[in-house]
C-alpha positions in Angstrom: 0.0 0.0 0.0 1.6 3.3 -1.1 1.1 6.7 0.3 -1.5 7.7 -2.3 -3.6 4.7 -1.5 -3.3 5.4 2.2 -4.5 8.9 1.6 -7.4 7.8 -0.6 -8.5 5.4 2.2 -8.2 8.0 4.9 -5.4 6.1 6.6 -2.7 8.7 6.8 -1.6 9.3 10.3 -3.3 6.0 11.4 -0.3 3.8 10.4 3.4 4.1 10.9 5.5 5.6 8.1 7.2 2.4 6.9 5.5 0.7 4.0 6.4 -2.9 3.9 6.5 -5.7 1.4 4.5 -8.9 2.2 7.7 -10.7 2.7 8.7 -8.4 5.5 5.2 -8.9 7.0 5.7 -12.7 6.7 9.0 -12.5 8.6 7.4 -10.6 11.4 4.5 -13.0 11.6 6.7 -16.0 11.6 8.8 -14.5 14.4 5.7 -14.0 16.5 4.3 -17.4 15.6 7.5 -19.2 16.7 7.6 -17.3 19.9 4.4 -18.9 21.1 5.0 -21.6 23.7 2.1 -23.9 22.9 0.4 -25.2 19.8 -2.9 -23.8 20.9 -1.4 -20.4 21.2 -0.1 -20.7 17.7 -3.6 -21.8 16.5 -5.1 -18.7 18.0 -2.5 -16.5 16.5 -3.0 -17.9 13.1 -6.8 -17.6 13.4 -6.4 -13.9 14.3 -4.1 -13.4 11.3 -6.6 -15.1 9.0 -9.3 -12.6 10.0 -7.1 -9.6 9.9 -4.8 -10.2 6.9 -6.0 -13.2 4.9 -3.5 -12.6 2.1 -0.6 -12.8 4.5 -2.2 -15.8 6.3 -2.3 -17.9 3.1 1.2 -16.8 1.9 2.6 -18.2 5.2 0.5 -21.4 5.1 1.3 -22.1 1.5 5.0 -21.4 1.8 5.5 -23.0 5.2 2.9 -25.8 5.0 5.0 -28.5 6.6 5.3 -26.3 9.7 1.8 -24.8 9.6 -0.3 -27.8 8.7 0.0 -29.3 12.3 -0.9 -25.8 13.6 -4.1 -25.1 11.6 -5.2 -28.7 11.4 -4.3 -32.0 13.0 -3.2 -32.5 15.6 -3.8 -29.0 17.1 -7.3 -28.6 15.7 -8.4 -31.4 18.0 -7.2 -29.3 21.0 -8.8 -26.2 19.5 -12.2 -28.0 19.2 -12.0 -29.2 22.8 -11.4 -25.6 23.8 -13.4 -23.8 21.1 -16.0 -22.3 23.4 -13.2 -20.8 25.5 -11.0 -19.4 22.7 -13.9 -18.4 20.4 -14.0 -14.6 21.4 -10.3 -14.3 20.8 -10.1 -15.7 17.3 -11.5 -12.8 15.3 -12.4 -9.1 15.7 -16.0 -8.4 17.0 -18.6 -9.0 14.3 -16.3 -11.0 12.1 -17.8 -14.5 11.5 -15.5 -17.5 11.6 -18.1 -19.7 9.9 -21.8 -20.2 9.3 -23.9 -21.4 12.3 -27.2 -23.1 11.4 -29.4 -24.3 14.2 -31.8 -27.3 14.4 -34.5 -25.0 15.5 -34.4 -23.0 12.3 -36.8 -23.4 9.4 -35.7 -23.4 5.8 -36.5 -19.7 5.6 -34.5 -18.9 8.7 -31.6 -20.9 7.4 -31.8 -19.1 4.1 -31.7 -15.8 6.0 -28.7 -16.9 8.0 -26.9 -17.9 4.8 -27.6 -14.5 3.2 -26.2 -12.8 6.3 -22.9 -14.6 5.8 -21.2 -12.7 2.9 -17.5 -13.1 3.4 -16.7 -11.1 0.2 -19.1 -9.0 -1.8 -19.5 -10.4 -5.3 -18.0 -13.9 -4.6 -20.3 -16.8 -4.1 -19.1 -19.9 -2.3 -18.1 -22.8 -4.5 -17.4 -25.3 -1.8 -18.8 -25.8 1.7 -17.6 -28.1 4.5 -20.4 -29.0 6.8 -20.4 -30.9 10.1 -22.8 -31.5 13.0 -19.9 -32.0 15.4 -21.1 -35.4 16.5 -17.8 -37.3 15.8 -14.9 -34.9 15.8 -11.7 -36.7 15.0 -11.3 -39.4 17.7 -12.7 -37.0 20.4 -16.4 -37.8 20.1 -19.4 -35.4 20.3 -18.2 -31.8 20.6 -21.3 -30.1 19.4 -20.9 -26.7 17.9 -17.2 -26.7 19.0 -16.7 -28.9 15.9 -16.7 -25.7 13.8 -13.0 -25.8 13.9 -12.9 -28.8 11.6 -14.7 -27.2 8.6 -12.6 -24.0 9.1 -9.4 -26.0 9.1 -10.4 -28.2 6.1 -11.2 -25.1 4.0 -7.9 -23.6 4.9 -6.2 -26.7 3.5 -8.4 -26.5 0.4 -6.9 -23.0 -0.2 -3.3 -23.9 0.7 -3.2 -27.3 -0.8 -5.2 -26.9 -4.0 -5.7 -23.2 -4.7 -9.4 -22.9 -4.0 -10.2 -19.2 -3.8 -10.7 -18.4 -0.1 -13.4 -16.0 -1.1 -15.4 -18.9 -2.4 -15.3 -21.1 0.7 -18.0 -21.6 3.4 -17.4 -23.5 6.7 -20.7 -24.6 8.2 -21.7 -26.1 11.5 -25.2 -27.5 11.9 -25.9 -27.1 15.6 -28.0 -30.2 16.5 -27.3 -29.8 20.2 -25.0 -32.2 22.0 -25.2 -35.3 24.2 -21.9 -34.3 25.8 -22.8 -33.7 29.4 -19.6 -31.8 30.0 -20.5 -29.2 27.3 -24.1 -29.0 28.4 -23.0 -28.1 31.9 -20.2 -25.7 30.8 -21.3 -22.1 31.2 -18.9 -21.1 28.4 -20.4 -23.5 25.8 -21.5 -21.4 22.8 -23.9 -23.9 21.2 -27.5 -25.0 21.8 -27.8 -26.5 25.4 -30.1 -29.2 24.2 -29.8 -33.0 23.6 -29.5 -34.2 20.0 -32.8 -34.8 18.2 -34.4 -38.0 17.2 -33.9 -39.5 13.7 -36.9 -37.8 12.2 -35.9 -34.3 13.3 -32.3 -35.0 12.4 -33.0 -35.8 8.8 -35.5 -33.0 8.4 -32.9 -30.5 9.7 -30.2 -31.8 7.4 -32.7 -31.6 4.5 -33.5 -28.0 5.4 -29.9 -27.0 5.6 -28.8 -28.6 2.3 -31.9 -27.2 0.5 -31.1 -23.8 1.8 -27.4 -24.0 0.8 -28.0 -25.4 -2.6 -30.8 -22.9 -3.3 -28.6 -20.0 -2.3 -25.6 -21.3 -4.2 -26.6 -23.7 -7.0 -23.8 -26.1 -7.9 -22.0 -25.7 -4.6 -19.8 -28.7 -3.7 -20.8 -30.0 -0.2 -18.2 -31.9 1.8 -19.7 -33.9 4.8 -17.2 -34.0 7.6 -17.1 -35.7 11.0 -20.7 -37.0 11.3 -21.5 -40.0 13.5 -20.9 -43.3 11.6 -24.4 -44.3 11.0 -25.5 -40.9 9.8 -22.4 -40.5 7.7 -23.2 -43.6 5.6 -26.9 -42.8 5.4 -26.4 -39.2 4.3 -23.9 -40.2 1.7 -26.2 -42.8 0.3 -29.1 -40.4 0.3 -27.4 -37.4 -1.3 -24.6 -38.8 -3.4 -26.7 -38.9 -6.6 -28.8 -35.9 -5.8 -26.4 -33.1 -5.2 -22.7 -32.4 -5.7 -21.2 -33.9 -2.5 -18.9 -36.4 -0.9 -18.0 -37.6 2.6 -14.3 -37.0 3.5 -14.3 -39.5 6.4 -15.6 -42.3 4.2 -14.4 -41.5 0.7 -11.5 -39.1 1.3 -10.0 -41.3 4.0 -10.6 -44.4 1.9 -8.9 -42.8 -1.1 -5.8 -41.6 0.7 -5.3 -44.8 2.6 -5.8 -46.8 -0.6 -3.1 -44.7 -2.2 -0.6 -45.6 0.6 -1.7 -49.2 0.5 -1.1 -49.4 -3.3 2.4 -48.1 -2.8 3.0 -50.4 0.2 1.8 -53.4 -1.8 4.0 -52.4 -4.7 7.0 -52.2 -2.4 6.6 -55.7 -0.8 5.8 -57.2 -4.2 9.0 -55.8 -5.6 11.2 -56.5 -2.6 9.7 -59.7 -1.2 7.8 -61.1 -4.2 4.5 -61.0 -2.3 1.5 -61.2 -4.8 -1.1 -58.4 -4.3 -3.8 -61.2 -4.2 -2.1 -62.8 -1.2 -2.7 -60.0 1.3 -4.8 -60.4 4.4 -5.9 -57.2 6.0 -7.1 -56.6 9.6 -8.9 -53.4 10.4 -8.9 -52.4 14.0 -11.9 -50.1 14.1 -15.2 -50.4 12.3 -16.5 -46.9 11.9 -17.3 -44.9 8.8 -13.6 -44.3 8.0 -12.6 -48.0 8.4 -15.4 -49.3 6.2 -14.8 -46.6 3.6 -11.1 -47.5 3.5 -12.0 -51.2 3.1 -14.3 -50.6 0.3 -11.7 -48.6 -1.6 -9.0 -51.2 -1.2 -11.5 -53.9 -2.2 -12.3 -52.0 -5.4 -8.5 -51.8 -6.1 -8.2 -55.6 -5.8 -11.1 -56.1 -8.1 -10.2 -53.6 -10.7 -6.4 -53.8 -10.8 -5.9 -57.5 -9.9 -8.9 -59.2 -11.4 -10.2 -60.6 -8.1 -13.9 -61.4 -7.9 -16.0 -59.4 -5.5 -16.1 -62.4 -3.2 -12.4 -63.1 -3.4 -11.6 -59.4 -2.6 -14.1 -59.3 0.2 -12.5 -62.3 1.8 -9.2 -60.4 2.2 -10.7 -58.3 5.1 -11.2 -59.0 8.8 -12.9 -56.1 10.6 -12.6 -55.7 14.4 -14.9 -53.5 16.5 -15.1 -53.0 20.3 -16.5 -56.5 20.8 -13.8 -58.2 18.7 -13.7 -59.8 15.3 -17.0 -59.1 13.5 -18.6 -62.4 12.6 -22.1 -63.6 11.5 -22.2 -65.9 14.6 -21.2 -63.4 17.3 -24.7 -63.2 18.6 -25.2 -59.4 18.6 -27.1 -57.2 16.1 -24.6 -55.7 13.7 -24.9 -52.1 12.5 -25.8 -52.2 8.8 -22.5 -50.9 7.6 -20.7 -53.8 9.3 -22.8 -56.6 7.9 -21.0 -56.9 4.5 -17.6 -57.7 6.0 -18.9 -60.0 8.8 -16.9 -63.3 8.6 -18.9 -66.6 8.3 -15.8 -68.9 8.2 -14.6 -69.0 11.8 -16.5 -72.2 12.6 -18.3 -70.5 15.5 -15.0 -69.3 17.1 -15.0 -65.8 18.4 -11.9 -63.6 18.9 -12.0 -60.5 21.0 -8.4 -59.6 21.7 -6.3 -58.1 18.9 -3.3 -60.3 19.6 -5.5 -63.4 19.3 -7.0 -62.1 16.0 -3.5 -61.4 14.7 -2.5 -65.0 15.6 -5.6 -66.4 13.9 -5.5 -64.3 10.7 -1.8 -63.9 10.3 -2.3 -60.6 8.5 0.1 -58.9 6.1 -1.5 -55.5 6.7 -2.8 -54.1 10.0 -4.8 -50.9 9.8 -5.9 -48.9 12.9 -8.9 -46.6 12.9 -10.1 -47.2 16.4 -9.0 -44.0 18.3 -7.7 -46.4 21.0 -4.2 -45.2 21.9 -1.6 -47.9 22.2 -3.8 -50.6 20.7 -0.9 -51.8 18.6 1.4 -52.8 21.4 4.8 -54.5 21.2 3.3 -58.0 21.4 0.9 -57.3 18.5 3.6 -55.6 16.4 6.4 -58.2 17.0 4.0 -61.0 16.2 3.1 -59.3 13.0 6.8 -59.1 12.1 7.1 -62.9 12.7 4.6 -63.5 9.8 6.0 -60.9 7.4 9.5 -59.8 6.2 8.0 -56.3 5.9 4.7 -55.9 7.8 2.5 -53.1 6.7 1.1 -51.0 9.6 -1.2 -48.0 9.2 -1.8 -46.4 12.6 -4.4 -43.8 11.4 -6.3 -42.5 14.4 -5.7 -38.9 15.2 -4.8 -36.7 16.9 -1.5 -38.2 18.0 -2.8 -38.9 21.5 -5.3 -41.4 19.9 -2.9 -43.2 17.6 -2.7 -47.0 17.9 1.1 -46.7 17.9 3.8 -44.3 17.1 6.4 -44.7 14.3 9.1 -45.3 16.8 7.1 -48.1 18.6 6.4 -49.8 15.2 10.0 -49.6 14.1 11.4 -51.0 17.4 8.8 -53.7 17.8 9.4 -55.0 14.2 13.2 -54.7 14.3 13.0 -51.8 11.9 11.2 -53.8 9.1 7.8 -52.1 9.2 6.2 -50.2 6.3 4.4 -47.5 8.2 1.9 -44.8 7.8 0.0 -42.7 10.3 -2.9 -40.3 10.3 -1.0 -37.7 12.1 2.6 -36.5 12.0 5.3 -38.5 13.8 9.0 -37.6 14.0 11.6 -39.5 11.9 13.4 -42.5 13.2 17.2 -43.0 13.0 18.5 -46.6 12.5 21.3 -46.7 15.0 23.4 -49.3 13.1 23.6 -47.2 9.9 22.5 -43.7 11.0 19.9 -43.9 8.2 16.9 -41.6 8.8 13.5 -43.1 8.1 10.5 -40.9 7.6 7.0 -42.2 8.4 4.3 -42.0 5.8 1.4 -39.8 6.8 -2.0 -40.9 5.4 -3.4 -37.4 5.7 -6.7 -36.7 3.8 -5.0 -33.4 2.8 -3.4 -35.4 -0.1 -6.9 -36.2 -1.5 -9.7 -33.9 -0.6 -8.2 -30.5 -1.8 -7.5 -32.0 -5.3 -10.8 -33.8 -5.3 -12.7 -30.6 -4.4 -10.7 -28.6 -7.0 -11.5 -31.2 -9.7 -15.2 -31.1 -8.7 -15.3 -27.3 -8.8 -13.4 -26.6 -12.1 -15.2 -29.5 -13.9 -18.6 -28.4 -12.6 -19.4 -32.1 -12.4 -23.0 -33.0 -11.6 -21.9 -35.5 -9.0 -18.8 -37.0 -7.3 -18.9 -40.6 -8.2 -17.0 -43.6 -6.7 -15.0 -43.9 -9.8 -13.8 -40.3 -9.5 -12.7 -41.1 -5.9 -10.9 -44.2 -7.2 -9.1 -42.3 -9.9 -8.1 -39.6 -7.4 -6.5 -42.3 -5.2 -4.6 -43.8 -8.2 -3.4 -40.4 -9.2 -2.0 -39.8 -5.7 -0.3 -43.2 -5.7 1.3 -42.5 -9.0 2.5 -39.0 -8.1 5.6 -40.1 -6.2 8.9 -39.0 -7.8 11.6 -41.6 -8.5 13.6 -40.2 -5.5 10.6 -40.6 -3.2 10.1 -44.2 -4.3 13.8 -44.9 -3.8 13.5 -43.7 -0.2 10.6 -46.0 0.4 8.0 -43.3 0.8 4.3 -44.1 0.5 3.2 -40.5 0.1 4.8 -37.5 -1.7 6.4 -34.6 0.1 4.0 -32.0 1.5 6.3 -29.5 -0.2 4.7 -30.6 -3.5 1.1 -30.6 -2.3 -0.2 -28.1 -4.9 1.5 -30.0 -7.7 0.0 -33.3 -6.4 -3.4 -31.7 -5.9 -3.3 -30.5 -9.5 -2.7 -34.1 -10.7 -5.5 -35.4 -8.4 -7.9 -32.7 -9.7 -6.9 -33.6 -13.3 -7.7 -37.2 -12.7 -11.1 -36.2 -11.3 -11.8 -33.9 -14.3 -10.8 -36.7 -16.8 -13.2 -39.1 -15.1 -16.0 -36.6 -15.0 -15.5 -36.1 -18.8 -15.5 -39.9 -19.4 -18.8 -40.2 -17.4 -20.3 -37.3 -19.2 -20.9 -35.5 -15.9 -18.6 -32.5 -16.5 -20.5 -29.3 -17.5 -17.7 -26.8 -17.6 -17.4 -25.5 -21.2 -13.9 -24.2 -20.5 -12.8 -27.6 -19.3 -14.3 -29.4 -22.3 -12.6 -26.9 -24.6 -9.3 -27.5 -22.8 -9.7 -31.2 -23.2 -10.0 -30.7 -27.0 -7.0 -28.4 -27.1 -3.9 -30.6 -27.1 -1.6 -27.6 -26.6 -3.4 -26.7 -23.3 -4.8 -29.9 -21.8 -6.6 -30.5 -18.6 -3.6 -30.2 -16.3 -2.8 -26.8 -17.6 -6.4 -25.8 -17.3 -6.5 -27.0 -13.7 -3.4 -25.1 -12.7 -4.7 -21.9 -14.3 -7.7 -22.1 -12.0 -5.6 -22.4 -8.8 -5.7 -19.3 -6.6 -2.4 -17.9 -5.1 -1.8 -14.9 -2.8 1.0 -13.9 -5.1 -1.0 -13.5 -8.2 -4.5 -12.7 -6.8 -3.9 -10.3 -4.0 -7.0 -9.6 -1.8 -7.7 -5.9 -1.4 -9.4 -3.9 1.2 -12.7 -4.2 -0.7 -12.3 -8.0 -0.2 -12.9 -7.4 3.5 -9.5 -8.1 5.1 -11.3 -7.8 8.4 -14.7 -8.0 6.7 -16.0 -4.9 8.4 -14.7 -2.4 6.0 -11.5 -1.5 7.9 -7.9 -2.6 7.5 
């Protein structure tokens, strides 16, 4: 901002004399950020920066993503959600919304009015919304309206990871009340102090909210996030072929873990001559994410390795809180668990994970249980006895909920494990060689930003299962030769925008194949061999360096700088 611009805006005398570049501003912000003693303090600082200088915020996040991702999302977002009612007043200037709050008591008209009140930037309509009811936040359970931190964080990663224009994002929390007694009795809790509704009212409220959103913003992409397991599956089934939507916990998690599994299977096939069709996979955890992952991997076996549906289904053993899921266990199984229930245990039931590992002798062990330490030394060492390179995915997050750490997995398997986690773990040094090993991180950030970008730029009518599958394959194939040589399962986060562009391109190509893409510009790019889809996708990625937000874009969204 030069002096003439300051004078035009009536700011002379209100700011110090020095006019700084954004790089100087970044240096100051990073110094302040790194001076904070806790991750939650860093989260609050970045939230304040986002609502006072959004351009600077995204410059920092994009350029320092490896350092900032754990601050603005997992694991810190879990702590932030637990404390959201306490920190809420300090995240933004008065009158500046951090998201859209819709209540179960609202009619469609009332919700529509609330949506019209939320205008982050005049002239820009949201293209993508992340919506949650806060009923199953990470591995932390029902956090009610405190779960707003998840949609906010996801959309920040959409911007940083895939270049979605921040002026076209909409974080939404659907306040259904909460069954969390601690929150209901907390005088600081900012949500409805009511119990969650019955099923009839629940689905009516969701219908009202989605109708209001899709009426206000036709063609908006809806991402369902952190809904309770049963509702997550039922909402996806209900809306997948009606509106442009996907569920990140089911489909995004499934795709990103499938990608890592593909690369792990390739690795053991190459190094140990293990056929992809010989794998036995135990899932510890049977929620929406676990079943979503299983479905994605099963689709991979069927599509890429010519297994029948029955052969592929038989590769999975699913474990819930009562043990191995079987048809003869004697309890009523939730509908989403029925498909993978085993009928070949001759009436034997297995409850403890170590007994299940002994029985199945799995090649792959995947944790989505939110039970910290579930993969103990006995389980991991036993797994290593069956496999030269056991594959272990400890995916629950935040880190406090992980089934095991990278260090635990390396030590228990005598440093032979192929490992991925859902949250960041530090590298491990092999003492005998001083070689540094880095854990894979099966973070949904590798999939959902590119998936969303592909959906937005293609203007596809729906997000199909085949688009999700193609996104997973694109991620698996995005590794460089150097990353493969180092045994990585996922690409470097430093390349996340490049990777997201490839994922988005795969989604666009599949949307065209299925005749669901409606973007005339995309279809023209597909016909233009000189440009192509990848170039088109990259041209539609926002960056703070080439699309600076101005004071009219509402840097504080109240007309002031």
